[in-house]
C-alpha positions in Angstrom: 0.1 -0.1 0.0 2.2 2.8 -1.4 0.9 6.6 -0.3 3.7 8.9 -1.3 1.8 12.0 0.4 1.3 9.9 3.8 3.9 8.9 5.9 4.1 7.0 9.5 6.8 7.7 11.8 6.7 6.7 15.5 8.3 9.8 16.4 5.8 12.2 15.0 1.8 12.0 16.3 2.9 8.8 17.9 3.0 6.9 14.7 -0.3 7.6 13.3 -0.2 8.4 9.8 0.0 12.1 8.8 0.3 13.9 5.5 4.2 13.8 4.8 6.2 16.8 6.4 3.2 17.9 8.3 1.9 16.8 11.7 -1.6 16.7 10.3 -3.1 13.5 10.8 -5.1 11.3 8.5 -7.7 11.0 11.1 -8.0 14.7 11.5 -8.9 15.2 7.9 -11.3 12.3 7.7 -12.8 13.6 11.0 -13.4 17.1 9.7 -15.0 15.8 6.2 -17.2 13.3 8.4 -18.5 16.3 10.4 -19.4 18.0 7.1 -16.4 20.1 6.5 -15.8 20.7 2.5 -12.3 20.3 0.9 -12.2 24.2 0.4 -13.0 24.6 4.4 -10.2 22.2 5.2 -7.9 24.2 2.7 -8.7 27.3 4.4 -7.9 26.2 8.2 -4.7 24.5 7.0 -3.4 26.6 4.1 -0.2 24.3 3.8 -2.2 21.4 2.6 -3.2 20.7 -1.1 -6.5 19.2 -2.6 -4.4 16.2 -3.5 -3.3 15.8 0.5 -6.8 15.4 1.2 -7.7 13.1 -1.7 -4.6 11.0 -0.6 -5.9 10.7 2.9 -9.1 9.4 1.6 -7.4 6.8 -0.6 -5.1 5.9 2.3 -8.0 5.3 4.4 -10.1 3.2 1.8 -6.9 1.2 1.4 -6.5 0.8 5.1 -10.0 -0.5 5.2 -9.9 -2.8 2.4 -6.9 -4.6 4.1 -8.7 -5.4 7.2 -9.7 -9.0 7.1 -13.3 -9.5 8.3 -15.0 -12.6 9.5 -18.6 -13.1 8.4 -20.7 -14.1 11.6 -23.1 -17.5 10.6 
């Protein structure tokens, strides 16, 4: 699962995935979107991010969820 805009380092935000070169977590971006923020609102609040960074956070989360193995209940 390669995501050039996302990095994880135990010394940065306790190893949570962040936008590379920032301390802005994928989680923060997803929570903002989930709370009704638009991409434009996030960019206004965090002007050093790009639209591509936000889309990369969404793609990372989708790939992460796809990688989780689930077991169907009987």
